[in-house]
N, C-alpha and C positions, 0 to 999 in steps of 0.2 A: 241183436242188432240195435245200435244206438240210435236216439233221436237224431242226431246229426246225420247218420247215414240213410235214415229214412227220408230225409228232406231230399227232394229233387235235386239234381246236379245244377240245374239252371238256377234254382233259387239260391243254392249256396254259392255259386259263381257270383250272383249278382250281391249278395250280401258281403262277400269278401272284397269285391271291388269298391262298394259304396263305403265300407269301411276305411279305406285308402283314400279319403278326400284330398289330401294334399298332393297325392301322386297324379290322380287323373286331372286335377284342376290344373296343376303344373304344366302337364303335357297339353291341356287344352289352351293354355296361355301362350305357350312356345308356338303352336300352330296358328293361333290367331296373329302373333307378330309375323309370321311368314305370310299370311294372306294380307296383312295390312301394307306389306312393302309393295306389293302390286296395286292394292286398292289406292295408296296414297299418290302413285304415279297418275292413275286416271283421274283422280280428283284434282291434281294440279292442272293437268291438260283441260278437263272440263271447265274448271274455273277460268283460264285464259280464253277459252273459246266462247264462253257464255257472258263475259264481263260486258256489262253495258250495250248489249247487242241484240237482246231478245226481251220481250215483255215477261215479267214474272209470271210463271205458271203455264206458259204456252207450249213448253217442252216437258211437263210433267210427266205425261203417260206415253208419250212418243215423241222422239227427237224430230221427225218429219223429213220430208223429202228436200226441202229448202236446207236444212241444217246439214244434211248429208252431203248436198252438192257444194255448199259453201266451204266445208271443211273436209272434203273427201281424202285430199292429199295428206293432210296432217292427221286424219283419223286412221288412214292407213299405216303411216308410219308409227302411230302410238300403238296400233294393234299388233304391229310386227314387234316392236319393242316390249310390249306386254307378253307377247307369246314366248320371246326368247327369255325373258326374265321368269316367266311362268314354268317354263321347262326346268330352269336351274333350280327354282325354288321347290318343283315337284321332286327332283332328284334329291335334294336336301331332306325333304319330307320322307323320301324312303330311307334314306341313310338314317333319320331320327327315328323311323318306325323299327329299323333293326336295333338301333340303340336302346330304345324303351322296352323292346320285348324281353332283353335280359333283366332289365330291373323289374317288370311285372312278374316275370318267373322267380326271381329272387325271392321277392316278398311272399309269393304264392306258396313256394316250397318250404320256407322257412315257418315256424310255429311261434317265433318270438313277436313280442309287440313293441311298439314304440320306434322312434327315430326311423319312420317309414321312407322319408325322402333319401336319408343318408344309405340305408340298405339298397333302396331302389337304384340310385346312380351307381353305387358299388357293383351291383349286379349287371348293370348296364355296360359299365366299362368291362367287366370281366368276360362277358359272352359276346362282346360285340364283333369281334373279327370272325368267330364261327358263324355267327348269325349273318354277317356280311357275306360270307361265302355262300351260305344256304340262299341268300336273297338273290345272288347273281344266277345260282342254278334255277331258282324259281322263275326269273326273267327269261332264261333261255327256254325254259320249258313252256312259258306261257307264249313266246314266240313262235316257237315249233306248232304250238296248238293253233294258233292264229293262222299260221301258214296252211295247216291242214283244212281249217273251217273255211277260210277266205280265198285260198288260191288254188293250186293246181289240183289236189284232191278233192276237193269240193266240186271243182269244174268237170273232172273228168267223171268221177264216180256218182255224183249227184246229178248234177245239170246234164251231163252227156250220157250217163248210163241208165238213170232212173227217168228223167224227164224227156231224153231224146233231143236236147239242144244240140245244133251243128256247133262246130268248132268256133267258128267266126262269130256266134251270137251270144257267147258267155256274158257279155258286158250289157248290152241292150235287152236280150231276152224277148226279141220281137216275135219269134216262132211259137211262142207259149199262147195258150187259148185265151186267157184273160188277164187283166191287170190284177184282179184277186188272187190269181195263182202266183205272180210275181211277188206281190206283197207276202202272201202267207210263206213263200219260200225265204224272204228276208227275215221274216219273224222266227221261222225254225232256225235259220243260220245265226241269228243273233241270240236267241235262246239256247241254242246249243253250246255257243262259246260262253255264255253267261254261266252256264252249268259247270262247263269245264273249268272256267276262272275259279268259281266256288270251290270246286274240288280241290284245284290246286292251292288255293289260299288255306284250305283246312289242313291239306297235307303238309304245308309249310309251317303252320301253327303247331301240329303235333311233332313235327321234326325237331323245331326249336325246343319244344318241351322234352323230348327224349334226350337232346344234346344236354340240357340243363339237368334232367332228373340224373342221368348217369355220369354227368360231368366228363364227357368224352369230346374228342376234337375232330373227328372226321364227319363233316356235314354230309358227304355222299353216302356214307354208310348208314348214317341215321335216317336219311331220307328214304333209301331201301328199305330199311326195316320197318318205317311207318307205313310204307305202301302195304307191306304184308299185314300189319295190325289193322289198317283200315279195312282192307280187303276182308280179314277174317271175321271183324267186328263192325260192319257199316253202320248199323243201328246205334250201338252203343257210342261209337265215335262222333257220329254226324248229328244225332238228334240234339244234343245240348246246343251245338252251333246253330242249327236251324230254328231252335226256339228263341236263341239270342238275335238271330236276324228276324224273325217276327217282332221281337221288343223293339228293334230299330224301326221296323215297317211301322209300328203302331205310334212311336214317338214322332216319326216324320209326318205321319198322316194328320196326328193331332195337331202339331205344329203347323202344318199347311192349312188346316181348316181355321185355326186361330188367325194366321196371316190374312187368309181370305176375309174373314169378318172385319179384321181392322184396317187392312190395306186396300178393300175393294173400292172405297169412296175417297181416295186421296186428291186433295184439291190445295190451291194455295192457301185456304183458309184453315188447313189442317193444322191442329195444335201440337206442341212439342210434346206432350204427354203421350199422344198416339204414336208419334214417331220413336219415342224411347221405348214403348211397348213393342213396337215392331222390331225394332232392334234387338231387344231383349229375347223375343221368342226365337229369332234367328241364332242368336249365341247359345241359347238353351239347347236347340236341336244339335249344334255341333259339339256341346259339352256332354250330352248324353251319349253321342257317338264314341267319345274317348272313354266313358264310364263302361259302356258294354264291350269295347275293345279289351280293357282290363278284365272284365268278366269272362271273355273267352279265353283268357290265359288260365284263369281260375279252373274254368270248366274243363280245359285241356289236362292241367294238373291233376283234378280229381278223377278223370277217366284214365289217364296214364298210370296212374298208382294202382288202379284195379286191373289194367290189362297188360301192362309192360312188365316184364320179369326183371328184377335186379340182377346186374352183372357182378361177377365176382372180381373184387379189386385185392390187389396184393397186401399182405399184411405188413406194415411198416415196422412192426416189432417183432417179426419173425425170427431175425438174427439179434436177439438180444436176450437178456438175462434178468431176472428179477423175481422178488417174491410176488404171490397172488395179491392184487389190490394195491401194490405198492409200486415205486418207481421202476421203470426198465432203463437198462443200460445196453447201448448197441455194442456188438462185437465187431472190432476192427479186423480189416485183413492180416495185419501184422501184430495183432494182439496174441502174446504167448498164451493166456487163459483162454482165448477164443479157439486157437488150435487145439488146445487140451480138452475143451469142451465137445468140439466137432469130432475130435478123434474118438 
C-alpha cells in the first residue's frame, strides 16, 4: 500500500482542494458578488433612511421602536423587494452550484497539473446539463421529504398515532401535556429533516461523481445506482463527508468566537481596523466553505474509485485494421477490403 493510500481520504481531499487555490477563490468571489447585489440594495435604503435624521451611534446595536414605526411602510417594501431578489439569486446560486460541480470533478478525476481554471470551466460546461437534471430530481426529492416530515404523514402517524393528538389540534398541540413536549417534538421534526437533507445532499454528490466517472448521461440511473452503493457501504461513503462537515463546524465556531471578541463592544468610537478585521473574519468563513465544498468532490472521487465498478465501453477501434502499436484505419461499410476482411 502506497503512502498516498494510507493517508485518510479526508486529508487527501483537503490537500487536493487546497492545491486548487484559483478554483475555490474564483467560486468564492462569484458568490460574494451575488450577495453584494442584495447588500447594496439594503445599503442604499438605509443610507436614505438614516441621512441627517438620527444621532450617530444611536442605532448601532438596535434600530429601535421609533425607527421601525417611522419607516415601517418603506421597510416592508424594501424587505419584500429583497426577498424577491434573494429568491432569484438563490436559484442562480443553485444553478451555479450545478455548474461548478462538473468543474471540481473534472480536475479531481484528471491527474494533470496546470491550467486549473481552464479545465475547471471546461468540465463545468461539459457536465452542466446532466447535473442540472440531477438538481431538479434532488429538489423534488427534498420537497417530498419535506411533505412527509412536516405535513400529513407526520400529523397522522406521529402526532395522531404516537402522541394521541386529535385531528383538529395538529397546529396548536394544546392537548399535549407540557410546552417541553411540544418543543421536543419540534426539535425531533427539524432534526429528522436535517438528517434527511444531509443524506440527500450526500446522495446527490455521489450521483454527480458517478456520472462524471462513467461519463454517462442518465441522471436517474446514476441516482438509483448511487442509492445501492451508499446502502451497501454507508460508513465508507458517509464518513469522509461527516468529517468534512466537522471541519466546517470547527471553522464556523472559531470564526464566531473571533467575531464575538472583536464585535462585542462596537461603539461609535470603534476604529476602522476593528471593522476591517470583522469583515475579514466573515469573508474567511465563507471562503472556507467553498474550499470544503471542493474537498467533498475530491473525497467522493476517492471513495467512488474504490467502490464503483468501471463500466464496459465500446471499443472505437474494433472495426479497424492496423499493426500493433501503429496507426489504426477504420473499416467503412462500403469498403471492398472491409468486406473481404469480414468475410
